[in-house]
ZARO-190116 format. One record per residue (C-alpha): residue in three letters; x, y, z. Coordinates in steps of 0.25 Angstrom, whole numbers, plus 5000, padded with zeros to 4 digits. Example, Ala and Ser with C-alpha at 12.3 -4.5 7.8 and 13.67 -1.06 7.14 Angstrom:
<pts>
ALA504949825031SER505549965029
</pts>
This chain:
<pts>
MET496749425012GLY495349385007GLU494849305019SER493849405026LYS493549295038VAL494749335046ARG494549315062SER494949455068GLY495849385078SER496249235078SER496749145090SER497949055089GLU497048945088GLU496249005075LEU497649045070LYS498148885071GLU496848845065PHE497048935053MET498448905052LYS498048755050HIS497048795038LEU498248875032ILE499148755034LYS497948665027ASP497848775015ILE499348765011ARG499148625011ALA497848635003LEU498448704993GLU499648624991ILE498648504988MET497848584978ILE499148624971ASP499548474971ARG498248424966GLY498248534956MET497048594960ILE497548724957GLU497048814945GLU498148804934ASN498448864920VAL497348984925HIS497749114926ARG496649224934ILE496949354937GLY496249454948ALA496549574956GLU496249654968GLN496149804968GLU496449884980LEU496050024981CYS496050144992LEU494750234995ILE494850374996ASP493950504999LYS493850624994THR495150685000TYR495950554993ARG496050495008PRO495950355010ALA494350315013PRO494150215023ARG492850175017ALA493150045011LEU491949965018GLU490950065016ILE491250075000LEU491249915000GLY489849915006GLU489450024995LEU490049944984ASN489449804987HIS490449744977ASP491049604978LYS492449644972PHE492649754982THR493249714995HIS493849785008GLU495349805011LEU496149825023SER495849985024ARG494550045024PHE495150135012ASN495350015003LEU494649924994GLU494849804986ILE494349764973ASN494449614969LEU494449584954ASP493849454948PRO494849354945GLN494849314930GLU495649234920PHE496949294914LYS496649314901GLY496049394890PRO495249524896ALA495649494911LEU496349614912ARG495249694906LEU494349634915MET495049644928GLU495249794925LYS493749824920GLN493349754933LEU494249844941LYS493649964935LYS492349924937CYS492649904952LEU493150034954SER492050094947CYS491050044957LEU491950084968LYS491950234963GLU490550234961LYS490350204977LEU491450284981GLU491050414974PRO489850444983ALA490750434996GLU491750534990LEU492750404990ASP493750364978TYR494750254977ILE496050254972LEU496950144967VAL498350164972GLY499450074980ILE499550174991LEU498650284994PRO499350414993SER498450495002ILE498350385013ARG498850435027LEU499350365039SER498250405047ASP497350315037MET498150195042THR497250175054LEU496550045059GLU495150125057ASN495450115043LEU495649965043THR494449885036PRO493549835048LEU493649685045PRO494249575053ARG495349525043TYR495949665043PHE495949685058ALA496549545060LEU497649565051ASN497949695057GLU497949645071ARG498649515067LEU499849585060SER500049705071LYS500149585081MET501249525073ARG501949645071GLY501849685085GLU502149825083ALA501849945073TYR502049925058GLU503150005053PHE503350065039ARG504750105033ILE504550125017GLU505650215012GLY505650284998THR505750434994ASP505150455007GLU505050365019LEU503850305028ILE504150265042THR503050245050LYS502350135060HIS500850095060ASP500049995069SER499149925058LEU499149865045MET498449975040PHE499550035031GLU499349915022SER498049985018CYS498850095010ASN498949984999THR498149954989SER498549854978PHE498049794964GLN498149644967VAL498249554955HIS498049404955PHE498649294945GLN498149154945VAL499349044943GLY499348904943ALA499948814955SER500948744946ASN501548874941PHE501248964954THR502748974957SER503249024943PHE502149134944TYR502349174958ASN503849204957TRP503649274943ALA502649354951GLN503749394960ALA504749414951ILE503849514943THR503349594956GLY504449714957PRO504449744942VAL502849744941LEU502849824954SER503749924949ALA502849964938CYS501549964948THR501950044958ASN500850154964SER501250164979PRO502350264982LEU501750344993LEU501250325008PHE500850425017GLY501550525007LYS502850465006ARG503550414993LEU503950274996TRP504150164988ARG503550154973GLU502550044979THR502550084994ARG501449974995ILE502349864996ALA503149925008LEU501849975015PHE501149825012GLN502349755019GLN502649835030SER501049865035THR500949705037ASP502449675041THR502249605055ARG503749565055SER504549615068ASN506049655068HIS506349505072GLN505549455060TYR506249555050ALA507649505056ARG507149345052GLU506849405038GLU505349365039ALA504549415028PRO503549515028ARG502049475024VAL501949575013LEU503149525003LEU503549494990GLY504349374995ASN505749324997SER505849214988TRP505249134975LEU504149034976ASN504848904974ASP503648804973SER502248824976ILE501248924980VAL501048834992ASP502448874997LEU502049024998PHE500948995006LYS501848895014GLU502949005017ASP501849105020VAL501249025031ALA502648985036ARG503049135036TYR501749225038ARG500949215052VAL499549185051LEU498749335053ILE497349315052SER496449185051SER495049155049ASP494049045051ILE494248925042SER493248825040THR493748725030ASP494848645028SER495648665016LEU496248525015ASP494948455018GLN494348545007LEU495248484997LYS494848335002ASN493448374999GLY493748424985GLU493548574989VAL494548674985PRO495048744998SER494948895000LEU496248905007SER495649005016ALA496749015027LEU497849015015LYS497149135010MET497149195022HIS498549195026ASN499049225012GLY498149355012THR499149405025ILE500449405016TYR500449495007LYS501549454996TRP501549544983ASN501349424975ARG500249334983ALA500049174980CYS498549164982PHE497549034981GLY496149044977GLU495048984969THR494249004957ASN492948924955GLY493448814965ILE494848794958PRO495948844966HIS497048934961LEU498349024964ARG498549164962ILE499749254963GLU499249404968ASN500049514965ARG499849604977TYR501049724972ILE500349804962PRO499749924968SER498349984966GLY498250094956PRO498550184949THR497450154939VAL496650024935LEU497350014922ASP498750024930GLU498249914938MET497949834927ALA499049854920ASN499949804931THR499049694932ALA499249654918PHE500649674919TRP500749584931LEU499849474926GLY500549474912LEU501849464918MET501349334928HIS500649274916GLY501849294907MET502949244917PRO504149204908GLU504449054908GLU505849084911TYR505449144926SER504549034929GLN505548974940LEU506049104946HIS506149034959LYS507248944952THR508049054944HIS508049194951ASP508249264964PHE506849314972ASP507849414978ILE507849494964THR506349494963LYS506049534978ALA507149664975ASN506349704962PHE505049704970ASN505649784980ARG506149884971ALA504849894964CYS504249934977ARG505150034978MET505450104965GLY504450054956MET504850094942GLY506050144948SER506549994950MET507749904944PHE507349764943ARG508249644941TRP507349554933LEU507349404932ASP508349404921GLY509349464928LYS509449594923VAL509049734929TYR507949814923SER507349954928ALA505749924930GLN505449994917ASP506349904909LEU505949784916ILE504449794914LEU504449854900GLU505449754894VAL505249624902LEU504049614910ILE502949694900PRO503349584890PHE503149474900ALA501749524904GLU501249554889GLU501749414886GLY500849364899LEU499649454896ARG499649384881LYS499849244887ALA498549254895LYS497849304884ILE497549444889HIS496949534879GLU497949614871LYS497349744873ASP497349734887ILE498849694888LYS499249804880LYS498449904889TYR498849864901LEU500349834900GLN500449964891VAL500150034905ILE501249954911LYS502250004900ASP501850144901ARG501850154916VAL503250084917SER503850164904THR503450284910GLY503750244925ASN502550314929THR501850204941GLY500850244950SER502050254960GLN502750354950TRP501450454948ILE501250464963LEU502650504966ASN502750594953THR501450654959TYR502050664972ASP503350744966GLN502450834959LEU501550874972LYS502650884983ASN502751024982GLU501351064980GLY500651014993THR500750935005LYS501050795006ASP499550765009GLU499150844997MET500050764988MET499550634993LEU498150674991ALA498450734977ILE499150604972THR497950524978ALA496950604970GLY497750584959ILE497850454958ALA496450434961LYS495850514949ARG496850474940GLN496650324942LYS495050334939ARG495450364924ASN496250234923VAL497350304915PRO498750224920VAL499550304930HIS500850334919LYS499850434913TRP499350504925SER499650644927LEU500250684940ALA499350714952LYS499150864957ILE499050924971GLY497650984968GLU497050844965ALA497250824982GLY495950894981SER495451014990TRP496151085002ILE495150985011ASN495950865005ARG497250905007TYR497250985020TRP496050925028ARG496850855039ILE498150895046ASP498950775041GLN498750835026ILE499550965029MET500450935040SER502050925039VAL502650805042ASN504150845039LEU504250875054ILE505550945060THR505450905075VAL506350925087ASN506750845100GLN506250905113ASN507550875118ASP508350955106LEU508951095108LEU508051195107ASP508751285099MET508851185087VAL507551205084PRO507451365079ASN508551305070ILE507651205065MET506451305062ASP507451385055TRP507951275046ARG506651215043GLU505851345043ILE504751295052ARG504051355065HIS503651235073VAL504651115078LEU504050995084VAL504650935095GLU504750775098ASN505250685110ASP506250565109LYS505050465105ASN504750575093GLU503450625100LEU502850755098VAL503250845111GLY503350985108LEU503351095098LEU504351215095THR503751345088SER504551465082GLY503751545092THR504051455103LEU505651465100ILE505451625098ARG504851635112TYR505951545119TYR507151615112SER506551755115THR506551725130ARG507751625131LEU508951695140THR510251705131ASP510951585138GLU511751505127THR511751385136GLN510351365137GLU509951255128ALA508451235128LEU507851115123VAL506651085114LYS505851045125ASP506151155133VAL505251255124MET504451175116ILE502951175116LYS502351045123SER500951065123LEU500651025108ILE499351045100THR499350935090VAL498550875078THR498350735073PRO498550705057ASP497050695055THR496650835061LEU496050915052THR496551045048LYS495451145051ASP495551085065ALA497151095065ILE497051245061SER495951275072LEU496851205082MET498151305079ARG497251425078LYS496551395092ASN498051365098LYS498751475091ILE499851365086GLY500551355073CYS500751205072LEU500151075075PRO500950955077VAL500250825071VAL500350705079ARG499850565079GLN499650495093LYS499850625101LYS501350625099GLU501750555087LEU502150685077ILE501750675063GLY501750815058ILE501450965060VAL500551065054THR500851205055GLU500151345051HIS501051345039ASP500351205034PHE498951285036VAL499451395027ASN499851295017VAL498451235017ALA497751385017ASP498651415004HIS498151284997PHE496751305001LEU496751444996GLN497351414983GLU496251304981PHE495151394985LEU495551504976LYS495651404963ASP494251384967
</pts>
């Protein structure tokens, strides 16, 4: 959404004025295409690197604006959240050493960043979704304080009219609600641009859509969110749901979300894409536009199409059509937005070479996909890749069904090699980058697979929080060596750092696998539950799932020892439960929680959010585990 001069709020008159400019911009683009003003037969490439800042405990570090000030570097810019940054790499013609030069510039930028981060005890990490990110990080306090982000959040929230709902199911299941678009800030990507002409834009765009699923299956790097194993590329679902303003009524009308692959092929011009978007998607934000694009054309100038660019920047297609200009000459680009950040710069460049080679090597037989093939098959392939990654089975354009591995190695890699050679990319670079793809696909060791393999190895060695920290630390350390992910060793639990990193806050040690009862349940059920589950504390909720009480083994012993032997007595949970509760929040420091338990001589603390929303429990047993880990670490030293 490259426009920075955004109104923090727009009146109906201002929105109408903006829409007038939007309509003129589309007409101006049509005229430029008709007059042959769009640059043809030149392919340029570019990229945007999104990344996350982390602190010495491997948590998100909301200090992006401070670091930007320290850097004072024209290639770096802010992102939606305070813990994300973006690097904009120089566009260059797609030939000869282009890929090597892109990698060199990216490494140089990251080196400059690391130099500024080290004195502040910070680091950066390249990963689709940061494993150590927590729900408590999704606060508007971490929204970058710029008008365009607040305007976008306000407008989207107003259109939604209620909390955003998230439901993503994989090995685990995520079901939650949130009141802002901050969930979008969990995602980081490596966005690649490919310039094409107006005359063949339709063919290239449809081909970009067709290869999306198979390409993504080899690049997945986002299998975890809040410690849950979801899709191989969870970013896709998370981004769509974090910007989805549709109501139930709009779902019934099959309205499209603002984040999507698409629902059909492009049949004619790029202008049709923009017309469709203006017709389907309401204007979210606007800005003061002083120039008239049609007047500029009359005066022999190239219009900037500012309104069209701004509106286009609020519709997040995984293959996005873009307009721009280079040295005063207008051009068109396709932006690949679905490839995640990381795991290494080399992996990212291999992904880039694979995609660009496929784009430039588009077979002639697939240049008219909108006339010859069913888009629903492409859409289904994309959905499979998001969920299953390299475990996907794809129906390809030749009508055959392939495993992801076979399709990439037998069909797509040869296309990519031909495309890179057609662009006269240096042969040494072709072999270097595509070999990474071949080896990664042959072994199945994508970034997602490495994360999940590490998860499986660690799940019996520590808490969920320790695992997330160890995985994050493992990624941050290994990616600096720039050895591709398929060669990485699995992370170890000790990589999470000292006990301070792992047990400093209650949310790092609390149990979220809760056994609760309703206040109106029969009391006699509770001791059985305690016996079956081998627990000494049971939390009590009301019909609204609010925390209202607590039952302990001590409470039950006192009750039953004084109970009259009347077999007809049927006490309810609410008759016996402890109603005056001492609770803590997820960000309570562990040392403060221990003091609270000692002071009040209690054996557990319910963990709540917003007073009555129960999210966990911490008990004496949890602190014994912490002490055990601490003593083992101390004795090693």
